[in-house]
N, C-alpha and C positions, 0 to 999 in steps of 0.2 A: 742744432738739428741732429748731429751725431748722437748726442746724449738722449734725445727724444727717441731716436730709432733704437738705441740700446734698451731703453725702458720698454718699448713695445715688444722687442724680441724677448726680453726677460719675462714680461707678463705672459707672453704666449708660451714660453718654455714651462712656466709654472702651471699654466692651465693644462697643457698637454700631459705633464707629469701627474697632476692631480687627477685628470680624467683616467689615466691608466691605473692609478692606485685605487681610486674609488671603484672602478670596474672590477678590479681583482679582489678587493677586500670589503666593499660596501662602506657605508658612511661610518658606522660605529667603530669598526676596526681600523679605519684609516687614521693615521696620525700626521701631524704637521712634519714630524721628523722623517716619515716615509716620503712625503712629497719633496722635502728638501733634498733628501738623498737621491731621489729619481731626477729631480730638476737640476741638481748640482748648482744651486744658488745659496746665498747666505740667508739666514733667518731674517735679517734686516730687509733684504730685497723682497722677500715674500710678504712680510708684514707691511711694507710700503704700498704694495698693490692690494693686499687682502688682509684686513685687520683681524680676521678670525677664520676658523675652520668653516663656520657657517657661511661667511661671505664668499669663501673660496668655492664651496659647494654650489652656492647660488650662481656664481659666475660660470661654472661648468654647465649648470642646467641651462643658462641663458644662451649658450653657444649652439644648442641643438638645431634649431630651425634653419640657420644659414647653410647647413650641410645638405639641405635638399635643393639648393639653388641650381636651376638649369635655365637655359635661354627660353624665352617665350615661344609658344607654338601656336599655329593657327587653330588646331583642334585642342581645346582646353581640357577635354577629358583625357586625351593622350598625354597632355602635360602633367596632369595629376597622377596618372599611372606611372609616368616616368619618374616623378619625384619619389614615389614610394620605392621604386626599384633602385634609384640612385642612393637613397638613404640606406636601403638594405645592403647594397654593394659596399658602401663606405663603412658600414658597421664591421665588415670583415677586417679592415686594416687601420681604422682610425680610432685610437685609444680615447681621445677626447670625446668623440661622439658616443662611444660605448659607455664611458663613464657618465655622460649626461643621461643616457637612456636608463642606466641602472639606477641613478639617483632619482629619476622620475617615478620609479616604482618601489623605491626603498622606503618602507614604512618605519624604519628605525631613525630616520633623520629627524632632527628637532623641529618644533613648530616654526622656528625662525627661517627655515628653508622652505621656500614655496614650491611644493610639488606640482601645483596646478599650472605653473607658468608655461612649461612646454606644451601641455595639452591645450591651453587657451591660445598660445601663440600659433600652434599648428592650425587650430580651427580658424583663427583670424587670417592666416596666410592662404589656406585652401578654400575657404568659403567663397571669397570673391571669384576665384577661378571656376568653382562649380556654378556660381551665378552667371558667369560669362558663358559657360557651356550651355546653361539653360537658355540664355538670351539668344544664342546661336542655333538653337534647335537641336542640340545634341542629346538632350535628356527627355525621357518620357514625361508626360504632363503630370504624373502623380508624384514625381520626385521633389522632395524638399531639400534644397542644397545644404542647409546647415545640419539637418538631421543626418543626411547621407555622409557628410564630412565627419561628423562625430562618430558615426558607425565605423567609418574607415579607420579613423585614428585608434579607436578601441580595438578593432580587429588587428591592425598592424601591431599594436603593443602586445597583444596576447600571442600572436603568431611568432614575433621575434623572440619572446621569452621562451616559448616552447622550442623553437629552433635552437636557441642558445643552450637550453638544458639537454637536448638530445644530440646535437651535432656541432656544437660551438658555432652555430649559424651557417654551416657549410651548405645546408639545404634551404636557406632562407629564400633564395631566388625561386626555387620550385614552389615553396609554400605560398609566396606572393602570387605566383602565376595561377595557382589553384584558387586563391582568394578572388582574384579578378575574374577568373572563368565563371565563378558563381555570381559575382557582384555585377559585372557589366551587363549581362542580359536583363537584370532587374532595374537598371537605371538608364541605359543608353537606347536610343531609337534603333530599331532593327537594321536600318540601312547603314548605320555607322559601325556595326559590330565587326564586320569582316576587315575593315580598315584599321582597327585598333590592334596594337602590338603589345601583348602581355606575356610574351614567352619568357622563360626562366632566365635567359641571359640578357634580358633587356637592359638591366643596369650596367653591365659591363660594356655593352655596345654604346649606350648613351655617354658613359664616361670616356670611352675611347674617342668618340666624336668630339667631346669637349676638349680633351687633351690635344687632339690634332688641330683643333681650331686655335687653341692658345699657342701651340708651337709654330703655327704658320703666321 
């Protein structure tokens, strides 16, 4: 059991180090030596978990969606809003998530690294929530859940890239608030709009609530 726990910790340390290095340097410029130096593990330990740079990059990519996890909410549209703000907030401090996001849009990664994974996984995660919102009468009758989710994913991707380039994502909360202020009136029933919270600090408040819940 202790050996298994050490292996889990080592794998996580490698992933977090790789995420930081991929975020800082991109796929092409990142080397295994950089990751080893950052993770402070042996080459053997790294190759035990990840046999190649490509497999390491893929593992980093596959870590993205869980960072949007939040407790279920009665209002599914608010839950979707909150997921975007939580991911945006975590991008400020989580190197593994930042590395995953950079790899998802890095066109220099080889064909063996599946860039489509995070986009497909996000769509598979969010579409059922949007369908639940539709079933609960939260959406306008013209809304197609899958199309709306894919528009949201594409918009979030572009907005976070712009925010990273201009302010190192310091203004990402504001930019997400602006996105939702335009998007919500086009998908939500009018009676729901006043009750939805898409203020710029929403991510910080949701995470504070999560941390308080865990601490108690």
